[in-house]
N, C-alpha and C positions, 0 to 999 in steps of 0.2 A: 507505473510498472506493476504488473501482476506476477507474483512469484509464489511457488509451491515447493514443498520438500520433494526429494526424488522418490519418496515413498509415500503414497497418499492413502490415508485411512481416516474414517470418521472419528471424531474426538469421543472420548468416554464422557459420561454425564458429569463426572466429578472433576474433569481435567481443566486446568487453566491452559491458556494458549501456549505458554512456555513448557508446561509439562507435556502437552500433546506433541510439540515440536521435538522435544528430547526423546519421547518414546519412539517416534518414527524416524528419528535421526540418531540412533544410538552409536555414539563414537567409540572407536577402538581404545584399548587400554593405553595409558601413557607409555611413551617410548615405542610403541608398536601401533602405528596407524594414527597417531595424534598429530596435531599441528602446532608449531611449524618445525619442530626439531624432534629427533630421536634421543635415546639415552646416550648415543655416541655423538650427539650434536650434529648429526647429518640433517640437512634441510629436508623437510617433508612438505611438499606443496599443497597437500590436501588432508583428508581424513578417511579412515576406513569406517564404513558404516555396515551395520547388519540388517539385512532385509527382514522386516517384521512379519509375523504371521498375519494372514488376511482372511482366515477362515477357509480358504481353498488350498493353502499351502503357504507360499511366501509372496509378499507383495511384489509386483513387477517394478523395474526401475523406469521412472517417468521423467520426462523433460520438465526442468524446473520453470521454464518460461518459453514463450514463443521464440523460435529460432530458425536458422538455416543450418542444415547439416554441413559441417566442415570436413569431417573425416569419419570414416566407418572401417572397422576391421573386424571381420568375423573371427570368432574364437577358434584356436587351433584345436583339433580333435585330441582328446586326452590320450596320452601314451603311457604305457607301463615301463618304458625304457628308463632306467635310473639315470642315464646320462643325457637324457632330453633336457635342454636348457630350462624348460618350464617345470621339470621335476627337480626342484632345488630346495635345500634346507629340509624341512620336515614334510613336504608334499607337493602336490600339483598346485600350480597357479594359473588361473584362466588369463587369457590376454585379449579377449573380446573388448573392443573399445569404440566409443562414439564421442566425437567432439562436436559441440553446438556452438554457433555464433549468435549472440543475442544483441539485437539492436532495439532500443526502446527509449522512452523519455521519462524523466523524473521531475520535470518542472518546465519553466519558461521564464525568459527575461522579463522583469516587471515592466520595462519601458517598451521594448520592441515586440515583445510576445514571441520572439524566437524560441523554439523549444530547446530545453537542455537535453540533448540526446547523449546516450551512453552506449558503448559497446563493451561487452565482456564475453568470455568463453566459459562454458562448463565442460568438464572432462569426466567421462564415465568409463572406468577401467575395471579390468577383471570381471567382465561380463561372461557368463557361461552360454548365453544365447543373445543374439542380437536381432531386432525386428528388420523387416524388409526395408532397409534405408539405403540411400546412396548419397554422395556428396551433391549438394545443391538442392536437396529436397527441403521443403518447408515442413516444420513440425511445430506443434502447438502445445502450450503448457498442458501438462498432465497426459500427453500422448506416451504410450508405452514404447520404450526404447530397447528393452530386453530384460534378461534375468540376471541377478546378482550370482557371481560364481565363487570360486575358491581362491584363497590367498594362502599359500604354504600349507595346503591341506585343510584349512578351516573354511567351511562352506557358507553360502549365503552372504558373501562379502562384496562390498562395492568400494572402490577408491573414487571419491569425488573431489574435483578441484574447481575453484572459481579463480580465473585469472584475467588480467587486462594489461594494457600498455600504459605508458606515461601519461599521455593525453587523457586517458579515460579514468585513471586513478584520480586525476584532478577533477574531472567531470562528475565522478561518483561521490567523491569525498568533499569537494569544494576547496581542496588545498593541496599543496605540494610540500609543505613544511612538515617536519617531524611531529611537532605538537601544535595544538590550536593556538592562535593568537586571540587575545582578549582586548585589543586596543581599538576595535571598531566592530559594528554590528556584523553578524554572520551573513551568509548568503541569503538573498531574497528570491532567487530563481527557484530554488527548491526549499520547502519548509514542511517538515512533517514530524510526527512523534512528539516527544516532550519539548517544551520551550524553556530555554535556559536564560538566566540573567546574570551578568557579572556586575557586581556592585562594588565600587571601589572604596578605598579608605575614607572614612568620614560619612558614610551613609547613615542617615537618621532612621530611628525606629520610634514608634509612638505606641502609647498604651492602649488607645482605642482607635477605631476607624474615624478618621477626620470627616466632618460633615461639610457638604458644599455650602459655601458662603459664610462659614464660621471660622474663627480662628483655630489654628492648630492646637491640639491638646498638648499638655505638658510632654516633653520629651522623656520617654521611658529609658531609652538607651541609645547612645551615639557610638557607633563603632569607630574608635580612634586607633586601633591597633592592627587591623588587618582588613582585607577585602573579603567578600563573601560570594558565593554562588547560590542562586535559587533555581529550583527546577519546578516547573509546572506540568503535570501530567493529567491528561483527561482519562478518567476512569468511568465508563458508562456515561451517565449524565452529570457527574461531579467533576471537580478538579482538585488535584492533590498537590500541595505546595510542600516542598522539602528544602532544607538549608544545608549548605556544605561549606567547609573550609575550602581554600583554593587548592589544597592537595586532594580534594575529593572526599575527605572524611566527614560523615554526617554530623549534624548538630541538631539535637532535640528530636522530637517525633514529628512525622508529617502531619500537616493541618489539612483537613478536608473541607472544601467549600461546596456544600451540597447544591445540586442543580445548577452549577456554574455553567455547564455545557448546554443543558436543556434550556436554560433561561438566558442564553447568550444575547439574543435580540432584545428581550424584555429588559435585562440589566443594562445594556448599552443605551437603550432609550431613556431609562431613568438617569443614569449617570452622566450621559452626554447628550442632552436634549437638543443642542445646536447642531449636532453632527453624529446621530446614532449609528449610521452606516459605517463611518470611520471608527466609532466607538467599538463596534463589533470587532474589527481588526485589531484594535488596541488590546482588547480583552482576550482575543483569540491568539494573536501572534506576539503580543507585547510591543507591537509597533504597527504603523500604518504602512501597508505595502501596495494598496491600491490607489486609485485616482481620487476617491472621495476625501476631502481635506478634513482634518480634526480641528474643531474650533471649541476653545482656543488651542493652539498647537501644543502647548505645554500642559494640556489638561491632565491631571494626576490619574495614575492607575493604581489605586490603593489595594494592597493584598495583605492578608494575615499570614505570617510565616513563622516557622519555628525558631526559637532562640535557645541558647543553652539552658535557660530557665524560663519556661512558659513560652509565650508568643509575643509578637510585636507586629505593628503595621508599618509598611514601607511603601513608598511611591515608586513603582516600577517604571514610571516614565520620567523619572528625575534625571537632570543633566548628569552625564558621566556614566550612566548605566548602559551597558551594551547587551544586545539580545541575540540569541542563537537558537537553533533547533537541533534535533538529532541528525538533520541532514548535513550539519557541519562536522559530524563524526567527532564530537568533543573529546579531547584528551582526558578530561576529568570526569567522564561518565562513571557514575557509581563511586567506586574507590579509585583513586588516582591510578593505581597500578592496573586497573581494569579498563582504563581509558583507551581511546583509539590512538595508536602511534603508527607512523610510517616508518618502516625500517628499510633502508636502502643498503643492501649488501651486494650490489651489482658489481662492484669493483673487484670482488674476490671470485676467482673461478672454482675455488675449493667447494667440495660438497658439504663442508661442515660450516655451521654458523659461528662466527667470531664477532658477531655484533655486541657492542657494549650494553645496548638496551637489554638484550636477552641474557647475556652472561651475568649482568647485575642481578637479575631475578633468580638465577640459579646458584650463584656463588654464595653458599650458605654462610661462610665466615667472613665474606667480603675482603678476601685477601688478594683478589684479582687473579687467583689460580684455581680454575674450575676443574675439579676432579670428577671422574665417572660416578663416584659414589655420591657426590653432592648433586650432580644432575639427576641422578635417579631419584634421590630423595625429594628433590624440589619439584620434579615433574609429576610426582604423586601427590603434591600438595594442592588441594582445590583452589586455594587463592592464587597460586602461581599458574595453574591451568586457566583460570578466568583471565588473568592478565594476558597470557600468551594467545588466547582466543581473539583478543582485540589488537594484536599486532598485524599490520598489513605489510607483507614483506616482499622485497624485490630481490630475487636470486635466479641463478640459472635453472631451467627446467630439468628435472631428472629423467625426462623422456627423449633426450637427444643422444643417440648412439655415438655421434661424432665427438662428444665431450666426455665420454666416460673415463678415459685414461687421464684426461686433465683433471677432472673433478676428484678422482680417487687415487691420484698419485700418492697422496699421503699414506695410503694403506701399505705401500711397499717400503716406506721408510719410517713410519711412526707406529704402526700397528705392532703390538707385542702379544704373542709372537708374530713375526712377519709371515704372511701367507706364502706357501710354496707356489712356484709357478703354475702348477696345475690347479691349485686352489683358487688363485686369482683369475685364471682363465675361465674356470667354471663360474665364478662370480660375474666376470665380464660377459660371458656368453648369456647368462640369465638376464643380466640388466638389458643387454642389447635386444633380447627376444621380446622384452615388454616395451621397448622404446618405439615411438611412432612419429616424433616431432618432424623429422626431415621429410617423411612421406606425407604428413598431414598438411604442412605448409599453411597454417591457419590465417596467416596475414599479420602476425605480430612477432617481434624478436624472441628468440629463445630465453632471453633474460627478461623477466616480466614480474608484475606484482601478483601476489597470492593473498586471497582472503580465506579466513576460516569459513568453510561452507555453511555450517549451521548458523554461525553468527551473521553471515551475509544474508541468508534467507530470513532469519529473525529480524535483522535490521530493515531490510527493504520491504518486508511485508507491512511496515508502517507507511510506506509510500504508495499511495493509491492514485497517483496521477496517471491517467490513461493515455497511452500513445494513440495516434490516429487509428492504427490497425487494431488495437485492443478495443477502442470505442466502436469501431465498425463492427466487430464481432458481436457487440451487445445488441445489435439490430437484428431481429429474427429474419430468417430467409423466407419462411412461410408460417401461416397460422390457419386455424379453422375459424370462420366467422359465421354468425348466425344471419341468415337471410330468410325473411319470412318465418317459417316454422322449422327450418332445417339448417344444419351446419354444412358448410362446404369449404374446401381448401382454397386458399388465396395466396398469392405471392406478395410478400411485404416488400422485400428489396433483394435485388441481386447484389453480389459483392461490390461491383463498380458503384452502384448507387449508394450502398451503405458507406462505402469509404468516402465517397464525395461528401455526403452529409457529415460524416465524422470529421473530415478535414475542416469543414466549414465551422463546426461547432465546438471542436475539442478544447481549444484555448478557453473560451467563455465557460464551458461546462466545468473544466478542471479548476479554474480559478474560483468559481462559485462554490463547488463542492468542498474545496479546501477551506474556504473562508467560513462556511457555516457548519463546519464539523461534520458534514455528511460523509466526506472521504476518510472518516476515521475507521470505518469497518466496511468489509465487503457486503455485509448484510444490509447496511444502510444504503450503499450504492444500489444494490439489487432492487430494493423497494422504491427508491427515488426514481430510477430509470423506468421501472414498470409503470408507474403512474404518469411520468412525464411523457413517455413514448405514446401512451394511450391518448393523453390529452393533446398532444401535438401532431398526431398522425405520423409517428416516428420521425420527428424533426422536420416535417413538411409544413406545418401550420403555426403561425404566430399571431394571427388575427382570427376572430370569430367568424365562422361561415355565416354569411347574411347579416353580419353584425350591424352594418349601416342601416338596416331596416328594423333593428330591435327597438323596443320602446325606451330603452335606456341609452340609445345612441346619443352623442358620440362616444359614450363611455362603455362600449362594447369590449369584448374580451381581447386582450393583447398579452403576449408573452407565452412561454411554454406551459406554465399552469397560469391560466389568464386572469389578469386583473379585470374586474367588471364594476360597473356603477361608480358614480362620481366619489362616493365616500371611500371605496377602496383606492381609487386613484389619489385622492387627497392624502390618505394615510401613507401610501407608498411614497408619494413625492416629498412629504414632510420627512420621512425616514431617510431618504437619499439626499435631501437638501437640494432638489433640482431648482435651477434658477428660474425666477419668475419671468413670464412673458407679458408683454404689454397688451392688455385686454383690447385696446383700441385697434392694434394691428392683427391680433389673432383672438377675436371674440368667441370663437367656437369652444374654447376650453377656459373661459374666464372663471368658471366655478371653482377650478382647482389651481389655476394660476400658472400651469406649465403645459407643454405640448406633447402628449403621448404619441402623436404621429411622428414627431422628430426624435423623441427620446426612447420610445419603445418600439413601435411598428406602425408603419403606414399601410403596409400590405405584407403578404407572404414572401415578397421579394425585396422589399425595402424595410429594413429593420436594424436595430442595434442589438447584436448578438449577446454581448455582456449583460445588457439591461434585461433582455428577454429571459435569460437564464436566472438572473438575480431575482426577477419577480417570482419565479418558481420556488427558489430556495427560501426567499423571504416568507412566502406563503406556507411552505413546509415547516418552517421554524416558528411560526406564530399563529397558525390557523385555530388550533384549540390546545387545551392542556389535557392530557399530555400531547406534545407536538410530534411531528414526523419522526424526529430522531428517536424519541422515547418509544414510539410505537414500533419502529424498525428494530429496536433492540429486543423487542419481545420475543422474536423468533423468526424462523424461515419456513414455516409450514404453509400449506395452502390456506389455512384458516387465518394466519397472520397476514398473508397477502390480501385476503378478502377484507380484514379489518382495515388495512391501509387504503383500499379502495373506497370503503365507506367513509373514511376520514377525509379524503380529498373531495368526495361528493356531497358531504353534508349529512352523513348518517341516515340516509333514507333507506327504506326497505330494499332488499337485494334486487327486486325486479325494476326498481326505479334507477339504479346505478348505471349510468351511461357507460358503454364500452367495458363492461364487467368481463366479458370473454377476453378481450384484448389485454386487460390489466392482469388477470390471473394467468393466462397463457404465457405472457411476456415474463412474468416473475418466474414461473416454472422453467422457462427456457434459460433465463439469466442465472439461475442457480448453477447451471453447468458451465457457464462462461466465467462468472465472477467468483463463486465459491469453489470449494475443493471436491464438490460432488462429481462422481464419474458416471458418464452416460452408460448404463447397462443395457439400454434398448434404444430403438429409434423414436420412441414415444414414451410419454408418461401420462397415466390415466388421471383425469380430473373430474370429479363429481361435485356439482355446485348447483345452488338454487338461483334461477334468473328468470327473466321474462320468457314466455313461451312463444312470443311472436315479436318481430322487430317493430311492428306497428301496434298502436293501441287498439284494443278490441272493445266492442260494445258491452255495456253493463246491463244485466237484466235483474229484475226483482225476484224473490223466491217463487212467485206465482208464474214466472215466465214473461211478465210484461216488461217492456223496456223501462230502464231507470232514467227518467227525464230530469234534467236540470231545470228548476223553475225559473231561473234567471235568464237562461238562453232559449229555453224551449227545445233543446236538443238532447238526444240521448247521451248519457255520460259515457266516456271512454277512458280506458285505463290498461296498464300492463298487468297481465295475470302471471303469477309465479308458477314455475315448474321446476322439476329436478332434471338437470342434464348430466350425462356422462360422455365425455369426449377423450380422445387420445391426442394429447398435445404433441405436435411435431417438434422434435429436438435437433433437426438438421443443423449442423454447425455452419455459420457463415464463413465461407472460405473463398479465396480467389478462384 
């Protein structure tokens, strides 16, 4: 899933990811445009956001993800009539509205490979202007939908909602229960973000890291009083371990394991020499989710974690420990009150929340009698706000005109003073003027689940599992390619071809990128794809052209970033633990003991997709130090893309780097697909040093005579460098 905020601005140099998201999604004041309740305890299914300045005025409202337009309503022309339904309370409220239906994927079943597809809707209301859209149109992440409008006279406001039905709240969160269960491992179809470990009563801690083959050191502390939660978070190339009580309150200070992520394969090879590939998964996920077996199956996963005083070592693969990730929407996330909780209030047609989970948060003196004063005080408490942001609530939409009288019947009997008939009618007319649900008919019931929009975006930005459609968009439509001494435009792939390749490769690609921590950031994805696409002819080639005639055949190139030479194959086979073949029945590959034709690729049409991708990610993670992840984290400039191109090609001079034009152009194109960069023009200028001719040219001595190679008697040939300036096409890949 690729997800962006509804206002897209470049981050400031000093901003963290969270700070940037809060700047571009500034939520309205508590009780007025916040989620999920107002001071009067009325349900509010979304948040009011203020459109931030963008240097030209205010940032436009943009689609948060690829979608189909489910409903469009142009804004009503502003009227000065004080009795107009949209002139209510303190000023005009715009009624422009767009509803988008999003269908994407967040993972796949580990056995069948069936994608975990999800459907949710985003609602953009109070638009002062709406783009030229109609129901059924396809829109793409970051496409402009319109301009934020007014809410009760306050300008530049947007009401944003994220909603889904019962089936999809389960698909999105992995559960239907109010709180997370800890009696078994969490979901394995979707795994992203932090990894969590529930450690039961009696878990043992040690003073030092136990050594392989040696007795356990003296026990430093055995928890005999309570269970614990451990959280492993990848931060750049490091891993941070934190400890919590089961109520979510932290214990001690986080422990940082330097280079845990960058050294994932190296560490796994050292710690699990019989099964390093499975060891990568144990270190990465806390469990093995792929097909490579761990040997032995109970191999320990030692980690240093915080304790109340100091630190201790714990085996995170010990019996009784259960593993989860942020994909499980854990109830204990951070502080228990801030954990994800499903609140089902569907049975009440009232517009007000009577849910005990929410009332408990707001009832200051805990006397089970919530007063307006208590609600107002608690809703202004940052800790309470944090807790409410993590409630996923099911209640009737406020945008259904047919239910207004039912939902607000309490106003006529309980509100003090009671509204006069004319006052209630004015309220009713205003609410009805904003309603759209019956006309939209988006395909889900009017009683549905609501997420806090900013938390939804924050959460699912951790999930970079690409759907087939998202992966297809990563393949450029066209590029400029050097032929001879000039660049010319060529077609890379039309959408049908791009989607065909994406469908063929998406499962293998996503599994591998998740395993090797490449899918931790969009920058890592962009750099990886730029190199892999150039190496594989945009997923066309998995065997080396003319490889059978190479001097190192039969160990010619195989895979997306290709294995070559017997030593490379031997190293990779040992890493994967490939089963040995009988040299007498298959003597071709006797030097390495396994069959690359069968396990990697025999041709460009007969191959194992998972292993072809795994070779690329293995190379990316082990080629040199710093590895591909570390280099990807350096930045997203053209210079960074050039550095990654040299990394893959062996750090040769620019003119020797094969396919440098495709590598750099693809990365520039991918910035606008994967990152939050906005296309400001149809092209982006690229200036780079490369070969001046696609063919090697003769070399001459300073006196003009041919430079002869004494061994061959022939004139030397080489690529000569030159500086090129080209305009990279940014045409989006669309159906």
